[in-house]
C-alpha positions as CSV (number, residue, x, y, z in Angstrom):
1,M,0.0,14.6,-17.9
2,E,-2.0,11.4,-18.0
3,P,-5.4,11.6,-16.3
4,I,-6.1,9.1,-13.5
5,V,-8.6,8.5,-10.8
6,V,-7.9,7.7,-7.1
7,F,-10.0,5.2,-5.2
8,G,-10.3,6.4,-1.6
9,T,-10.9,9.6,0.4
10,S,-9.0,9.0,3.6
11,G,-5.9,10.6,5.1
12,H,-3.9,7.9,3.3
13,A,-5.5,9.0,0.0
14,R,-4.3,12.5,0.7
15,V,-0.7,11.3,1.1
16,V,-1.0,9.3,-2.1
17,I,-2.4,12.3,-4.0
18,D,0.5,14.4,-2.8
19,A,3.0,11.9,-4.1
20,I,1.1,11.8,-7.4
21,E,1.3,15.6,-7.7
22,Q,4.9,15.7,-6.7
23,Q,5.8,13.1,-9.2
24,G,4.3,15.2,-11.9
25,R,3.4,12.4,-14.3
26,Y,-0.4,12.1,-13.7
27,Q,-3.3,14.4,-13.2
28,V,-5.9,13.4,-10.7
29,K,-9.3,13.9,-12.3
30,G,-11.3,12.9,-9.3
31,L,-11.9,10.4,-6.4
32,I,-14.0,7.3,-6.2
33,T,-15.4,6.2,-2.9
34,R,-16.2,2.6,-1.7
35,A,-19.8,1.6,-1.9
36,D,-19.5,-0.2,1.4
37,S,-17.8,2.6,3.3
38,P,-19.6,3.3,6.6
39,P,-21.4,6.7,6.8
40,R,-19.1,9.5,8.0
41,S,-20.0,11.2,11.3
42,S,-17.9,14.3,10.2
43,P,-16.5,15.5,6.8
44,G,-13.2,13.8,7.6
45,P,-9.9,14.4,5.8
46,I,-11.4,14.3,2.2
47,P,-9.0,15.7,-0.3
48,V,-11.4,18.6,-1.2
49,N,-9.4,19.9,-4.2
50,H,-10.6,16.9,-6.2
51,P,-14.2,16.1,-7.1
52,I,-15.9,12.9,-5.9
53,L,-16.9,11.1,-9.1
54,G,-19.0,8.4,-7.5
55,Q,-18.7,5.0,-6.0
56,D,-16.9,1.9,-7.2
57,S,-20.2,0.1,-7.6
58,D,-21.0,2.6,-10.3
59,L,-18.1,1.6,-12.5
60,P,-17.4,2.0,-15.3
61,G,-19.9,4.9,-15.7
62,V,-18.2,7.3,-13.2
63,L,-14.8,7.0,-14.8
64,N,-15.7,9.5,-17.6
65,G,-13.3,8.0,-20.0
66,V,-10.4,7.7,-17.6
67,S,-8.8,4.3,-17.9
68,K,-6.0,4.5,-15.3
69,G,-5.7,5.0,-11.5
70,I,-4.6,3.8,-8.1
71,V,-6.3,2.4,-5.1
72,A,-5.4,4.5,-2.1
73,L,-6.7,2.5,0.8
74,G,-4.2,1.8,3.7
75,D,-5.7,-1.5,4.8
76,N,-4.2,-4.3,2.7
77,H,-7.2,-6.5,2.6
78,R,-9.6,-3.7,1.8
79,R,-7.3,-2.6,-1.0
80,L,-7.3,-6.1,-2.4
81,E,-11.1,-6.2,-2.3
82,I,-11.4,-3.0,-4.3
83,V,-8.8,-4.0,-6.8
84,E,-10.7,-7.2,-7.5
85,R,-13.9,-5.3,-7.8
86,I,-12.4,-2.9,-10.3
87,Q,-10.9,-5.8,-12.3
88,E,-14.2,-7.5,-12.5
89,L,-16.2,-4.4,-13.6
90,V,-13.6,-2.7,-15.8
91,K,-11.3,-5.4,-17.3
92,S,-9.2,-2.9,-19.3
93,F,-8.5,-0.6,-16.3
94,E,-4.7,0.0,-15.7
95,F,-3.2,0.6,-12.3
96,V,-0.4,3.1,-12.1
97,T,2.7,3.1,-9.9
98,V,3.5,6.2,-7.9
99,I,6.9,7.2,-6.6
100,H,7.4,10.4,-4.6
101,P,10.4,12.3,-6.1
102,S,12.3,12.2,-2.7
103,A,12.2,8.4,-2.6
104,V,15.4,6.5,-3.6
105,V,14.7,3.5,-5.8
106,A,17.7,1.5,-7.1
107,K,17.9,0.9,-10.8
108,S,17.7,-2.9,-10.3
109,A,14.7,-2.8,-8.0
110,T,11.3,-3.5,-9.5
111,L,7.9,-2.2,-8.5
112,G,4.5,-3.8,-9.4
113,A,1.5,-1.9,-10.8
114,G,-0.6,-0.1,-8.2
115,T,2.3,0.3,-5.8
116,V,3.0,3.6,-4.1
117,V,6.4,4.7,-2.7
118,M,6.1,7.6,-0.3
119,A,8.4,10.5,0.6
120,G,11.9,9.6,1.8
121,A,11.5,5.8,1.3
122,V,14.6,3.8,0.2
123,I,14.4,0.6,-1.9
124,N,17.8,-0.9,-2.5
125,P,19.3,-3.0,-5.4
126,G,17.8,-6.4,-6.2
127,T,14.5,-5.9,-4.3
128,K,11.2,-6.9,-5.9
129,V,8.1,-5.1,-4.7
130,G,4.9,-6.6,-5.9
131,R,1.6,-5.1,-7.0
132,H,-0.5,-2.8,-4.9
133,C,2.0,-2.4,-2.1
134,I,2.6,0.6,0.1
135,I,6.1,1.6,1.0
136,N,5.4,4.4,3.4
137,T,7.2,7.5,4.5
138,R,10.9,6.9,5.2
139,A,10.6,3.2,5.1
140,S,13.9,1.5,4.2
141,I,14.1,-1.8,2.3
142,D,17.6,-3.3,1.9
143,H,19.0,-5.3,-0.9
144,D,17.4,-8.4,-2.5
145,N,14.1,-8.3,-0.6
146,Q,10.9,-9.8,-1.9
147,I,7.8,-7.9,-1.0
148,E,4.7,-9.8,-2.2
149,D,1.5,-8.2,-3.6
150,F,-0.7,-6.1,-1.3
151,A,1.9,-5.9,1.4
152,S,2.7,-2.7,3.2
153,L,5.6,-1.2,5.2
154,G,4.6,1.6,7.6
155,P,6.4,4.9,8.1
156,G,10.0,4.3,9.3
157,A,9.9,0.5,9.0
158,I,13.3,-1.1,8.2
159,T,14.3,-4.4,6.6
160,G,17.7,-5.9,6.3
161,G,18.9,-7.8,3.3
162,C,17.2,-10.8,1.7
163,V,14.0,-10.4,3.7
164,K,10.7,-11.9,2.3
165,I,7.4,-10.4,3.2
166,G,4.3,-12.4,2.3
167,R,1.2,-11.3,0.4
168,G,-1.1,-8.9,2.3
169,T,1.3,-8.6,5.3
170,A,1.5,-5.3,7.2
171,I,4.7,-4.2,8.8
172,A,3.7,-1.4,11.1
173,L,5.4,1.9,11.9
174,G,9.0,1.7,13.0
175,A,9.3,-2.1,13.0
176,K,12.7,-3.6,12.2
177,I,13.4,-6.9,10.5
178,I,16.9,-8.4,10.5
179,D,18.5,-10.0,7.4
180,G,17.2,-13.2,5.9
181,I,13.9,-13.3,7.7
182,N,10.8,-14.7,6.1
183,I,7.4,-13.4,7.1
184,G,4.3,-15.2,6.0
185,A,1.1,-14.0,4.2
186,Q,-1.5,-11.7,5.8
187,T,0.5,-11.4,9.0
188,V,0.8,-8.2,11.1
189,I,4.1,-7.1,12.6
190,G,3.3,-4.4,15.3
191,A,4.7,-0.9,15.6
192,G,8.3,-0.8,16.9
193,A,8.8,-4.6,16.8
194,T,12.2,-6.1,16.3
195,V,11.9,-9.3,14.2
196,L,14.7,-11.8,14.9
197,A,13.0,-15.0,13.7
198,D,10.6,-16.1,10.9
199,A,6.9,-15.5,11.3
200,Q,4.2,-17.8,9.8
201,D,1.1,-16.8,7.9
202,L,-1.9,-15.2,9.6
203,V,-0.5,-14.1,13.0
204,V,0.0,-10.9,14.9
205,A,3.5,-10.4,16.4
206,Y,5.1,-7.5,18.2
207,G,7.6,-6.6,20.9
208,T,11.4,-6.7,21.1
209,P,12.2,-9.4,20.2
210,A,8.9,-9.9,18.4
211,R,6.7,-12.7,19.6
212,V,3.5,-14.1,18.1
213,I,0.7,-12.8,20.2
214,R,-2.3,-14.4,18.5
215,D,-3.6,-15.8,15.2
216,R,-5.7,-13.7,12.9
217,K,-8.1,-14.2,9.9
218,A,-7.8,-12.5,6.6
219,G,-9.5,-9.1,6.8
220,D,-9.3,-8.8,10.6
221,P,-8.2,-5.4,12.1
222,Y,-4.5,-5.2,12.3
223,L,-4.3,-5.0,16.1
C-alpha cells in the first residue's frame, strides 16, 4: 500500500481515515496538524492510532519522505487554505482521492484529486466532482451534476439531475435540491432545506422551500 499523510485531527479526519483503511489502497503514516489551530481544552477525537508528525508550517520536513496525502478538514474554506499552503511549500505533493468501498460511483462519473466519498454515498452517471470535495455519508448525487472544487455535501444530502454546485459551497445534512438547480460559489444550504430555485454566490439559505436568509463572506462560519 502507498504511504500517505492526513492533514487534520478532528472527528472528520477519523471518518476519512476509516474510509482510507476500508479502501485498502493507502497506508496512513501519520497526521499533520494546522499551525493556526486553536489550543485544545481537551484531548478531543484525535485518531490516536496514528502518530502526529508535526504542523503544516513545518513542511516539507515532517513528511519524512511521504509525497502523497489528503486534507481532512470539514470546513470548505479552511480546507482550501491548507491545500494552498501545501502547494506553496511542497510543489511536488500529490493529493489522493479516497472512496469508501460501500460507496457507489458510476463508471462515467469523475472525481478530482483530494476528494473523499464516504460510506454509502451514491454518485450517478455523467456527474463531475471537482478537487478536494467531500461527498459525505449516504449523500446521493444524481446524473450529470457538476460539483465544483472544495464543495461539500453533508450526510444524507440529495441532488436531482443536472444540478450545479459552485466552488466552496456547503450543502448541509439532509438538504434536498431538485433537478436543474444552480447554486453559486461559497454559499451554504442549511440542514434539511428543500431547494426549489437557484441560489446566488455567498448566501446562506435554508427552510422548505429554501429562502435566502442573509449574505456571507468567504470563510464565515456556515450558520
